[in-house]
C-alpha positions as semicolon CSV with decimal commas, in nm:
position;residue;x (nm);y (nm);z (nm)
1;X;-1,558;11,381;-6,111
2;X;-1,935;11,319;-6,066
3;X;-2,123;11,398;-6,391
4;X;-2,339;11,623;-6,130
5;X;-2,065;11,785;-5,947
6;X;-1,932;11,908;-6,310
7;X;-2,221;12,019;-6,400
8;X;-2,307;12,236;-6,024
9;X;-1,963;12,378;-6,090
10;X;-2,046;12,433;-6,456
11;X;-2,350;12,626;-6,454
12;X;-2,200;12,806;-6,147
13;X;-2,247;13,211;-6,198
14;X;-2,389;13,177;-6,495
15;X;-2,683;13,320;-6,671
16;X;-2,843;13,352;-7,027
17;X;-2,775;13,699;-7,038
18;X;-2,388;13,705;-7,007
19;X;-2,382;13,362;-7,230
20;X;-2,579;13,553;-7,478
21;X;-2,274;13,809;-7,459
22;X;-2,010;13,537;-7,447
23;X;-2,118;13,402;-7,832
24;X;-2,113;13,736;-7,931
25;X;-1,797;13,800;-7,823
26;X;-1,630;13,419;-7,907
27;X;-1,916;13,320;-8,180
28;X;-1,956;13,666;-8,314
29;X;-1,981;13,535;-8,658
30;X;-2,176;13,187;-8,617
31;X;-2,522;13,170;-8,699
32;X;-2,742;13,194;-8,444
33;X;-3,095;13,186;-8,578
34;X;-3,231;13,169;-8,904
35;X;-3,604;13,232;-9,054
36;X;-3,734;13,147;-9,379
37;X;-3,624;12,898;-9,646
38;X;-3,380;12,899;-9,966
39;X;-3,336;13,211;-10,117
40;X;-3,596;13,364;-9,875
41;X;-3,371;13,276;-9,619
42;X;-3,238;13,525;-9,341
43;X;-2,981;13,491;-9,097
44;X;-2,894;13,678;-8,724
45;X;-2,552;13,573;-8,624
46;X;-2,461;13,599;-8,258
47;X;-2,302;13,959;-8,309
48;X;-2,614;14,061;-8,492
49;X;-2,873;13,846;-8,281
50;X;-2,707;14,040;-7,937
51;X;-2,720;14,352;-8,118
52;X;-3,076;14,349;-8,162
53;X;-3,158;14,225;-7,827
54;X;-2,932;14,551;-7,723
55;X;-3,130;14,793;-7,965
56;X;-3,477;14,634;-7,842
57;X;-3,382;14,663;-7,454
58;X;-3,372;15,039;-7,453
59;X;-3,709;15,053;-7,597
60;X;-3,863;14,821;-7,394
61;X;-3,693;15,052;-7,069
62;X;-3,846;15,304;-7,282
63;X;-4,205;15,205;-7,276
64;X;-4,182;15,131;-6,884
65;X;-4,111;14,763;-6,828
66;X;-3,835;14,676;-6,504
67;X;-3,783;14,445;-6,276
68;X;-3,991;14,221;-6,197
69;X;-4,273;14,307;-6,458
70;X;-4,434;14,050;-6,665
71;X;-4,433;14,070;-7,074
72;X;-4,724;13,882;-7,287
73;X;-4,604;13,804;-7,621
74;X;-4,842;13,667;-7,889
75;X;-4,651;13,629;-8,150
76;X;-4,562;13,324;-8,425
77;X;-4,214;13,164;-8,435
78;X;-4,004;13,446;-8,566
79;X;-3,725;13,627;-8,511
80;X;-3,865;13,917;-8,306
81;X;-4,016;13,639;-8,099
82;X;-3,639;13,564;-7,946
83;X;-3,546;13,921;-7,950
84;X;-3,796;14,101;-7,817
85;X;-3,829;13,783;-7,495
86;X;-3,440;13,814;-7,420
87;X;-3,465;14,198;-7,413
88;X;-3,672;14,140;-7,151
89;X;-3,508;13,905;-6,964
90;X;-3,204;14,155;-7,002
91;X;-3,437;14,432;-6,844
92;X;-3,509;14,149;-6,522
93;X;-3,881;14,100;-6,625
94;X;-4,026;13,779;-6,713
95;X;-4,151;13,722;-7,061
96;X;-4,418;13,486;-7,122
97;X;-4,496;13,316;-7,457
98;X;-4,886;13,265;-7,528
99;X;-5,037;12,973;-7,731
100;X;-5,185;13,100;-8,035
101;X;-5,482;12,796;-7,973
102;X;-5,606;13,027;-7,664
103;X;-6,004;13,116;-7,671
104;X;-6,103;13,488;-7,574
105;X;-6,153;13,400;-7,233
106;X;-5,839;13,127;-7,173
107;X;-5,641;13,472;-7,306
108;X;-5,840;13,667;-7,040
109;X;-5,743;13,437;-6,760
110;X;-5,344;13,440;-6,879
111;X;-5,405;13,829;-6,883
112;X;-5,565;13,927;-6,588
113;X;-5,389;13,656;-6,370
114;X;-4,953;13,759;-6,522
115;X;-5,116;14,110;-6,460
116;X;-4,864;14,183;-6,759
117;X;-4,763;14,544;-6,814
118;X;-4,665;14,471;-7,198
119;X;-4,824;14,315;-7,449
120;X;-4,610;14,182;-7,775
121;X;-4,884;14,104;-8,039
122;X;-4,770;13,994;-8,384
123;X;-5,086;14,068;-8,620
124;X;-5,470;14,097;-8,725
125;X;-5,527;13,717;-8,630
126;X;-5,377;13,768;-8,288
127;X;-5,555;14,163;-8,240
128;X;-5,861;14,005;-8,339
129;X;-5,832;13,728;-8,005
130;X;-5,701;14,014;-7,791
131;X;-5,828;14,338;-7,852
132;X;-6,186;14,228;-7,644
133;X;-5,986;14,183;-7,320
134;X;-5,748;14,480;-7,358
135;X;-5,984;14,714;-7,141
136;X;-6,020;14,464;-6,880
137;X;-5,655;14,487;-6,776
138;X;-5,541;14,761;-6,548
139;X;-5,217;14,676;-6,557
140;X;-5,151;14,672;-6,946
141;X;-4,913;15,015;-7,046
142;X;-4,807;14,919;-7,328
143;X;-4,911;14,710;-7,667
144;X;-4,611;14,622;-7,931
145;X;-4,750;14,543;-8,278
146;X;-4,535;14,405;-8,533
147;X;-4,787;14,527;-8,782
148;X;-4,868;14,879;-8,758
149;X;-5,155;14,955;-8,912
150;X;-5,348;14,670;-8,642
151;X;-5,326;14,968;-8,394
152;X;-5,655;15,117;-8,273
153;X;-5,637;15,517;-8,393
154;X;-5,605;15,762;-8,062
155;X;-5,514;15,465;-7,809
156;X;-5,177;15,573;-7,674
157;X;-5,114;15,256;-7,558
158;X;-5,001;15,081;-7,839
159;X;-4,625;15,115;-8,022
160;X;-4,500;14,943;-8,338
161;X;-4,216;14,746;-8,251
162;X;-3,981;14,914;-8,553
163;X;-4,030;15,207;-8,307
164;X;-3,983;15,033;-8,030
165;X;-3,581;14,940;-8,133
166;X;-3,360;15,175;-8,025
167;X;-3,041;15,361;-8,202
168;X;-2,765;15,298;-7,971
169;X;-2,455;15,286;-8,139
170;X;-2,115;15,050;-8,104
171;X;-2,155;14,929;-7,695
172;X;-2,446;15,072;-7,466
173;X;-2,274;15,065;-7,112
174;X;-2,637;15,055;-6,955
175;X;-2,668;14,713;-7,148
176;X;-2,348;14,615;-7,058
177;X;-2,458;14,676;-6,680
178;X;-2,768;14,533;-6,754
179;X;-2,538;14,213;-6,842
180;X;-2,399;14,189;-6,539
181;X;-2,668;14,260;-6,307
182;X;-2,883;13,910;-6,386
183;X;-2,783;13,669;-6,149
184;X;-2,836;13,293;-6,130
185;X;-3,187;13,234;-5,919
186;X;-3,314;13,559;-6,071
187;X;-3,697;13,499;-6,225
188;X;-3,580;13,472;-6,583
189;X;-3,940;13,334;-6,751
190;X;-4,295;13,257;-6,688
191;X;-4,438;12,913;-6,854
192;X;-4,816;12,899;-6,795
193;X;-4,901;12,489;-6,790
194;X;-5,174;12,370;-6,992
195;X;-5,444;12,370;-6,768
196;X;-5,523;11,991;-6,827
197;X;-5,671;11,968;-6,517
198;X;-5,808;12,305;-6,426
199;X;-5,735;12,687;-6,445
200;X;-5,335;12,684;-6,606
201;X;-5,055;12,795;-6,329
202;X;-4,757;13,008;-6,405
203;X;-4,453;12,844;-6,360
204;X;-4,135;13,050;-6,246
205;X;-3,853;12,938;-6,373
206;X;-3,496;13,090;-6,347
207;X;-3,187;13,159;-6,514
208;X;-3,033;12,852;-6,331
209;X;-3,336;12,605;-6,392
210;X;-3,293;12,648;-6,760
211;X;-2,910;12,641;-6,744
212;X;-2,873;12,384;-6,587
213;X;-3,130;12,142;-6,783
214;X;-2,948;12,259;-7,096
215;X;-2,612;12,194;-6,987
216;X;-2,739;11,860;-6,867
217;X;-2,867;11,740;-7,181
218;X;-2,482;11,794;-7,351
219;X;-2,359;11,575;-7,027
220;X;-2,586;11,290;-7,097
221;X;-2,609;11,283;-7,505
222;X;-2,338;11,482;-7,651
223;X;-2,385;11,649;-7,997
224;X;-2,104;11,818;-8,211
225;X;-2,019;12,171;-8,107
226;X;-2,242;12,445;-8,224
227;X;-2,542;12,245;-8,284
228;X;-2,798;12,253;-8,558
229;X;-3,145;12,254;-8,451
230;X;-3,522;12,297;-8,579
231;X;-3,764;12,494;-8,393
232;X;-4,137;12,377;-8,470
233;X;-4,291;12,404;-8,142
234;X;-4,545;12,669;-7,995
235;X;-4,281;12,940;-7,767
236;X;-4,524;12,848;-7,510
237;X;-4,486;12,475;-7,499
238;X;-4,128;12,455;-7,230
239;X;-3,988;12,220;-7,449
240;X;-3,969;12,478;-7,737
241;X;-3,841;12,748;-7,510
242;X;-3,552;12,548;-7,353
243;X;-3,466;12,391;-7,713
244;X;-3,518;12,675;-7,946
245;X;-3,402;12,968;-7,693
246;X;-3,195;12,816;-7,380
247;X;-2,975;12,552;-7,499
248;X;-2,909;12,723;-7,783
249;X;-2,795;13,002;-7,601
250;X;-2,562;12,787;-7,373
251;X;-2,417;12,609;-7,667
252;X;-2,415;12,881;-7,930
253;X;-2,571;12,659;-8,151
254;X;-2,769;12,760;-8,469
255;X;-3,142;12,726;-8,463
256;X;-3,369;12,705;-8,809
257;X;-3,754;12,847;-8,697
258;X;-3,994;12,612;-8,896
259;X;-4,260;12,871;-8,865
260;X;-4,547;12,580;-9,082
261;X;-4,546;12,220;-8,844
262;X;-4,678;12,138;-9,203
263;X;-4,300;12,206;-9,370
264;X;-4,128;12,010;-9,081
265;X;-4,015;11,744;-9,273
266;X;-3,810;11,979;-9,522
267;X;-3,690;12,181;-9,272
268;X;-3,551;11,867;-9,163
269;X;-3,392;11,782;-9,518
270;X;-3,251;12,115;-9,524
271;X;-3,115;12,176;-9,144
272;X;-2,966;11,819;-9,120
273;X;-3,037;11,867;-8,755
274;X;-2,760;11,747;-8,498
275;X;-3,055;11,695;-8,280
276;X;-3,428;11,684;-8,266
277;X;-3,739;11,610;-7,970
278;X;-4,053;11,562;-8,134
279;X;-4,358;11,461;-7,935
280;X;-4,539;11,165;-8,014
281;X;-4,736;11,263;-8,269
282;X;-4,458;11,393;-8,491
283;X;-4,263;11,033;-8,448
284;X;-4,568;10,858;-8,534
285;X;-4,641;11,084;-8,831
286;X;-4,266;11,026;-8,945
287;X;-4,281;10,684;-8,878
288;X;-4,628;10,609;-9,073
289;X;-4,414;10,848;-9,390
290;X;-4,112;10,589;-9,364
291;X;-4,331;10,261;-9,381
292;X;-4,559;10,341;-9,682
293;X;-4,227;10,419;-9,874
294;X;-4,030;10,060;-9,742
295;X;-4,356;9,860;-9,777
296;X;-4,353;9,967;-10,164
297;X;-3,945;9,787;-10,182
298;X;-3,905;9,508;-10,364
299;X;-3,672;9,235;-10,471
300;X;-3,308;9,277;-10,346
301;X;-3,402;9,603;-10,239
302;X;-3,643;9,545;-10,009
303;X;-3,451;9,213;-9,895
304;X;-3,172;9,382;-9,789
305;X;-3,363;9,682;-9,590
306;X;-3,578;9,390;-9,430
307;X;-3,246;9,205;-9,284
308;X;-3,066;9,563;-9,191
309;X;-3,370;9,682;-9,011
310;X;-3,423;9,304;-8,799
311;X;-3,066;9,329;-8,704
312;X;-3,073;9,709;-8,612
313;X;-3,410;9,638;-8,404
314;X;-3,221;9,279;-8,245
315;X;-2,960;9,517;-8,141
316;X;-3,225;9,774;-7,971
317;X;-3,391;9,482;-7,792
318;X;-3,062;9,389;-7,599
319;X;-2,974;9,755;-7,522
320;X;-3,282;9,776;-7,390
321;X;-3,293;9,489;-7,155
322;X;-2,928;9,617;-7,056
323;X;-2,768;9,340;-7,221
324;X;-2,388;9,351;-7,422
325;X;-2,438;9,368;-7,746
326;X;-2,232;9,074;-7,938
327;X;-1,912;9,147;-8,100
328;X;-2,006;8,968;-8,466
329;X;-2,391;9,154;-8,397
330;X;-2,228;9,457;-8,367
331;X;-1,971;9,420;-8,640
332;X;-2,272;9,278;-8,880
333;X;-2,495;9,553;-8,731
334;X;-2,241;9,866;-8,847
335;X;-2,189;9,747;-9,230
336;X;-2,574;9,707;-9,315
337;X;-2,657;10,060;-9,097
338;X;-2,345;10,194;-9,305
339;X;-2,492;10,067;-9,662
340;X;-2,849;10,026;-9,596
341;X;-2,969;10,200;-9,336
342;X;-2,791;10,593;-9,333
343;X;-2,889;10,648;-9,662
344;X;-3,261;10,578;-9,586
345;X;-3,222;10,847;-9,229
346;X;-3,029;11,092;-9,443
347;X;-3,309;11,149;-9,672
348;X;-3,547;11,264;-9,392
349;X;-3,280;11,473;-9,263
350;X;-3,177;11,240;-8,991
351;X;-2,845;11,126;-9,112
352;X;-2,594;11,374;-8,830
353;X;-2,833;11,362;-8,594
354;X;-2,718;11,211;-8,256
355;X;-2,965;11,332;-7,988
356;X;-3,330;11,178;-8,078
357;X;-3,595;11,192;-7,798
358;X;-3,981;11,205;-7,694
359;X;-4,156;11,318;-7,471
360;X;-4,487;11,518;-7,354
361;X;-4,687;11,199;-7,360
362;X;-4,702;10,820;-7,409
363;X;-4,540;10,704;-7,740
364;X;-4,647;10,376;-7,867
365;X;-4,405;10,074;-7,839
366;X;-4,450;9,947;-8,161
367;X;-4,289;10,313;-8,316
368;X;-4,054;10,300;-8,119
369;X;-3,944;9,997;-8,253
370;X;-3,987;10,075;-8,628
371;X;-3,807;10,361;-8,576
372;X;-3,558;10,156;-8,385
373;X;-3,543;9,925;-8,684
374;X;-3,447;10,129;-8,959
375;X;-3,179;10,291;-8,736
376;X;-3,331;10,601;-8,574
377;X;-3,344;10,553;-8,164
378;X;-3,576;10,778;-7,997
379;X;-3,514;10,773;-7,625
380;X;-3,813;10,903;-7,405
381;X;-3,763;11,216;-7,187
382;X;-4,015;11,274;-6,879
383;X;-4,072;11,626;-6,702
384;X;-4,336;11,884;-6,668
385;X;-4,292;12,291;-6,715
386;X;-4,228;12,258;-6,332
387;X;-3,908;12,053;-6,393
388;X;-3,795;12,297;-6,685
389;X;-3,809;12,002;-6,938
390;X;-3,724;11,668;-6,867
391;X;-3,614;11,506;-6,502
392;X;-3,548;11,165;-6,620
393;X;-3,364;11,116;-6,953
394;X;-3,280;10,762;-7,161
395;X;-2,976;10,780;-7,348
396;X;-2,820;10,535;-7,583
397;X;-2,681;10,416;-7,285
398;X;-2,922;10,341;-7,034
399;X;-3,275;10,313;-7,177
400;X;-3,609;10,056;-7,131
401;X;-3,878;10,032;-7,394
402;X;-4,128;10,187;-7,228
403;X;-3,949;10,378;-6,975
404;X;-3,855;10,705;-6,957
405;X;-3,495;10,678;-6,872
406;X;-3,303;10,742;-6,490
407;X;-3,283;11,101;-6,336
408;X;-3,055;11,349;-6,464
409;X;-2,738;11,447;-6,256
410;X;-2,761;11,591;-5,945
411;X;-3,208;11,522;-5,955
412;X;-3,376;11,250;-5,731
413;X;-3,706;11,092;-5,829
414;X;-3,868;10,917;-5,490
415;X;-4,191;10,684;-5,549
416;X;-4,471;10,758;-5,278
417;X;-4,719;10,512;-5,110
418;X;-4,946;10,573;-5,335
419;X;-4,705;10,556;-5,624
420;X;-4,701;10,936;-5,713
421;X;-4,408;11,079;-5,818
422;X;-4,173;11,315;-5,598
423;X;-3,866;11,503;-5,818
424;X;-3,610;11,744;-5,627
425;X;-3,312;11,939;-5,779
426;X;-3,191;12,233;-5,939
427;X;-3,488;12,188;-6,207
428;X;-3,723;12,284;-6,010
429;X;-3,898;12,578;-6,085
430;X;-3,887;12,899;-5,833
431;X;-4,313;12,838;-5,778
432;X;-4,611;12,953;-5,883
433;X;-4,649;13,332;-5,989
434;X;-4,968;13,476;-5,767
435;X;-5,212;13,707;-5,941
436;X;-5,014;13,998;-5,728
437;X;-4,617;13,915;-5,877
438;X;-4,579;13,743;-5,591
439;X;-4,432;13,348;-5,626
440;X;-4,580;13,039;-5,434
441;X;-4,341;12,769;-5,363
442;X;-4,431;12,477;-5,574
443;X;-4,271;12,185;-5,306
444;X;-4,271;12,131;-4,980
445;X;-4,027;12,215;-4,699
446;X;-3,754;11,973;-4,825
447;X;-3,779;12,078;-5,171
448;X;-3,986;11,760;-5,281
449;X;-4,216;11,907;-5,591
450;X;-4,546;11,645;-5,589
451;X;-4,559;11,559;-6,031
452;X;-4,922;11,416;-6,011
453;X;-4,780;11,164;-6,194
454;X;-4,775;10,856;-6,111
455;X;-4,470;10,537;-6,183
456;X;-4,233;10,285;-6,113
457;X;-3,847;10,279;-6,074
458;X;-3,659;9,930;-6,200
459;X;-3,378;9,782;-6,031
460;X;-3,152;9,982;-6,274
461;X;-3,301;10,305;-6,184
462;X;-3,501;10,369;-6,484
463;X;-3,856;10,530;-6,461
464;X;-4,146;10,392;-6,621
465;X;-4,493;10,646;-6,577
466;X;-4,775;10,502;-6,508
467;X;-5,059;10,723;-6,554
468;X;-5,164;11,063;-6,444
469;X;-5,257;11,052;-6,085
470;X;-5,579;11,244;-6,147
471;X;-5,675;11,054;-6,470
472;X;-5,663;10,690;-6,319
473;X;-5,983;10,472;-6,394
474;X;-6,128;10,316;-6,120
475;X;-6,434;10,073;-6,214
476;X;-6,755;10,051;-6,019
477;X;-6,591;9,695;-5,959
478;X;-6,322;9,904;-5,781
479;X;-6,038;9,813;-6,007
480;X;-5,769;10,089;-6,091
481;X;-5,672;10,136;-6,424
482;X;-5,415;10,325;-6,599
483;X;-5,625;10,487;-6,947
484;X;-5,269;10,641;-7,118
485;X;-5,120;10,257;-7,119
486;X;-5,477;10,161;-7,327
487;X;-5,443;10,421;-7,497
488;X;-5,071;10,406;-7,653
489;X;-5,143;10,063;-7,788
490;X;-5,484;10,148;-7,991
491;X;-5,224;10,457;-8,130
492;X;-5,005;10,246;-8,232
493;X;-5,248;10,134;-8,511
494;X;-5,191;10,403;-8,809
495;X;-5,582;10,459;-8,840
496;X;-5,580;10,629;-8,500
497;X;-5,482;10,983;-8,419
498;X;-5,613;10,994;-8,143
499;X;-5,784;10,734;-7,847
500;X;-5,910;10,798;-7,475
501;X;-5,996;10,514;-7,252
502;X;-6,306;10,572;-7,076
503;X;-6,447;10,377;-6,759
504;X;-6,451;10,604;-6,452
505;X;-6,722;10,445;-6,210
506;X;-6,823;10,218;-6,492
507;X;-6,858;9,912;-6,522
508;X;-6,646;9,798;-6,794
509;X;-6,392;9,979;-7,047
510;X;-6,476;10,176;-7,339
511;X;-6,283;10,415;-7,607
512;X;-6,344;10,652;-7,845
513;X;-6,096;10,635;-8,117
514;X;-6,008;10,926;-8,358
515;X;-5,904;10,859;-8,720
516;X;-5,578;11,054;-8,846
517;X;-5,713;11,285;-9,095
518;X;-5,379;11,213;-9,280
519;X;-5,309;10,847;-9,202
520;X;-5,651;10,706;-9,293
521;X;-5,705;10,861;-9,648
522;X;-5,356;10,694;-9,767
523;X;-5,469;10,386;-9,603
524;X;-5,839;10,386;-9,747
525;X;-5,658;10,517;-10,155
526;X;-5,402;10,161;-10,072
527;X;-5,689;9,976;-10,058
528;X;-5,925;10,030;-10,318
529;X;-6,150;10,274;-10,080
530;X;-6,287;10,534;-10,333
531;X;-6,384;10,757;-10,020
532;X;-6,104;10,935;-9,824
533;X;-6,383;11,154;-9,685
534;X;-6,296;11,105;-9,317
535;X;-6,651;11,073;-9,165
536;X;-6,743;10,845;-9,415
537;X;-6,457;10,670;-9,354
538;X;-6,518;10,604;-9,003
539;X;-6,877;10,436;-9,128
540;X;-6,689;10,257;-9,368
541;X;-6,676;9,874;-9,313
542;X;-6,327;9,799;-9,403
543;X;-6,202;10,043;-9,135
544;X;-6,427;9,930;-8,893
545;X;-6,310;9,565;-8,982
546;X;-5,945;9,713;-8,898
547;X;-6,041;9,857;-8,605
548;X;-6,223;9,602;-8,470
549;X;-5,867;9,350;-8,549
550;X;-5,660;9,611;-8,378
551;X;-5,888;9,670;-8,060
552;X;-5,906;9,269;-8,038
553;X;-5,460;9,247;-8,089
554;X;-5,455;9,550;-7,798
555;X;-5,714;9,352;-7,579
556;X;-5,490;9,002;-7,586
557;X;-5,152;9,213;-7,427
558;X;-5,470;9,343;-7,130
559;X;-5,579;9,257;-6,811
560;X;-5,950;9,131;-6,850
561;X;-6,036;9,448;-6,625
562;X;-5,862;9,653;-6,870
563;X;-6,007;9,533;-7,224
564;X;-6,244;9,779;-7,443
565;X;-6,524;9,634;-7,404
566;X;-6,675;9,879;-7,685
567;X;-6,568;10,102;-7,911
568;X;-6,692;10,397;-8,162
569;X;-6,522;10,587;-8,411
570;X;-6,480;10,970;-8,493
571;X;-6,446;11,095;-8,816
572;X;-6,405;11,442;-8,723
573;X;-6,040;11,565;-8,673
574;X;-5,929;11,698;-8,231
575;X;-5,759;11,984;-8,210
576;X;-5,718;12,288;-7,916
577;X;-5,994;12,491;-8,140
578;X;-6,228;12,213;-8,061
579;X;-6,117;12,168;-7,727
580;X;-6,014;11,807;-7,689
581;X;-5,699;11,870;-7,667
582;X;-5,475;12,137;-7,503
583;X;-5,215;12,380;-7,726
584;X;-4,967;12,093;-7,627
585;X;-5,208;11,863;-7,828
586;X;-5,269;11,645;-7,454
587;X;-5,633;11,532;-7,364
588;X;-5,838;11,703;-7,182
589;X;-6,068;11,425;-7,057
590;X;-6,317;11,671;-6,885
591;X;-6,369;11,838;-7,217
592;X;-6,364;11,471;-7,434
593;X;-6,625;11,351;-7,161
594;X;-6,881;11,621;-7,175
595;X;-6,857;11,682;-7,551
596;X;-6,908;11,328;-7,617
597;X;-7,155;11,258;-7,401
598;X;-7,453;11,085;-7,579
599;X;-7,192;10,855;-7,756
600;X;-6,971;10,773;-7,472
601;X;-7,343;10,628;-7,280
602;X;-7,402;10,473;-7,586
603;X;-7,150;10,210;-7,505
604;X;-7,312;10,168;-7,166
605;X;-7,634;10,088;-7,332
606;X;-7,843;9,763;-7,294
607;X;-7,768;9,565;-7,610
608;X;-7,437;9,763;-7,738
609;X;-7,250;9,614;-7,996
610;X;-6,894;9,726;-8,151
């Protein structure tokens, strides 16, 4: 049976509510959700998780949440986030997690546009940012707070999370009826886009969307039953909603919450996940840390690692090109991997990881090659919130360096005359939420979704993304240039956290380079540079010399019209709070242009150097 037919049969009739019940019945005592670490860790089993969801479902119904209503969640990653989200789903309401980096004005837009009737707020920090907009939300009926102390005295809209928990003992017939009422095409959740090119849009996903996406990953790259995973991305990110909520429900997996992303490495070492998805910055930092450790090896140990890495990379390049690996090379690779590379992977928690993906932005090829060299090949996926995450997936069997894989089973991708990619299939969302609660279609009459990404498809069916349609640089000489390729090449250098190519309606390309606040000080110490202050490093002659060399190296592989003529180094880290990045760490190009206008203009004045 073809994979697409198998998937369509597998998802038939399934809903998230029914799968949660299946897990509670068939895998009652298996771990579902762990929070905390070491002696402070606590775990909900699948039966325990569903029991909590049942209690919160009753409580949310009591405050008036019902079918079709929207519920916003302003909460960090903690078990209550999963519980109240799934409780809303049982009522037929649409939960929507918000980024904790939103400004007050962004909060106001999402809250008013969603017309949420219930808001869930965790603590004092969330309350500080949300309180200014609460009186501007006429549809808001209830505010659920995890910390009762933050509730304003006398405001009857506020209710504590603990007070919401009902007291129904045993099996609740009403809850079981709600479990059965959900249908595959029923709206399940709203995910707001990050607003890279305009106001955020509320993407409406169905039960079928997320279940198809989840089971598709298991068909393409199978892992162990009841797989272990780490949830570390924001819950508002489509990747974490799929990987942290829906996929574990589909596979009865075990999620460990990593509430503090700076503690991701210890979490990986403790959990030893069977699968892991990283945005490019995560893989870049992991590669930089590994590279630093391997660079200090000496003697026989260094020689053994070098031989193993060279062999692993040779195999990776053959597979990337779609070629057979000779039996003698495969045998040597297996021996060296087991003896030399597997212990390296195990030391960082990847000893049992069978599924390693990167997405959300381009990842430098140099990073992919380094990781493949230590036996940790990372495969790129591509998609958007509107495609429930991945629409194309690179797999160990079929991949190409720089490509994002082939369309998943049952998914079609076509290239329009102007190079824009269109997607059609069961992962495409139901549409965009309107402020009146309706849903506008996201596709044309034939079901095609315009992604806004420009790309191409090769003879093996592998998709390559060249850029966002709205982000292409057109120089004043009429040259069309893809900035993300230039930026990806620049970011391969360990000093550079972010790079922005500039040049639209200008005579040539320039770049802003942002130093990596973690890697740059380490780089400086290793070279005996006294200061580790980022701003001082941005002006240090050794740093500038290294970046001169890096930019020159990048220019060697670029066409003349694409080459970076001048650049400026910025010694202040970028973040969503500083406005240059979206909550999912994508570039906000308009904001970059506005905030750094003077610096950009300095690269286009007569006599400019560097």
